[in-house]
C-alpha positions, 0 to 999 in steps of 0.5 A: 851073078848074071851081067849084061855087057855092052860094047861100043864103037871099036870094042863092039867091032873087035868083039863082034857083038853089041851085047852079051849076057855072062855068068861071072863070079868076078868081084870087080870090073878088073876081075871081069876083064880078066875073065873075058880076056881068058875066054878068047883071043878077040877079048884078049886083043880088045882089052889089051890096053885098058888105058884106051877103054872106059867103063860104066856100071848101070850107066854110071862112069866108074873105074876098073877097081869098082865092085860088081856087087848089085850091078846088072849092066857093064858097058865098055867104050872108048874115051869120049871127046867133046864136040 
């Protein structure tokens, strides 16, 4: 499947891209993260501690065990704070 991946805040800075389109066979967000980590060191570094990363699928917050079937967009960002 083809996914658009968006990176926000420090994730964007570490990856060096605001967005990219990837081809994947990943079944879950966690599987996608594993694929990304295996691509290059910058991805491994960025996704080293998933407790510091949140994810949204098609603009809805979810967990890393969420399935990717039917998803078009995955967004990764740091935890949000109120203000």
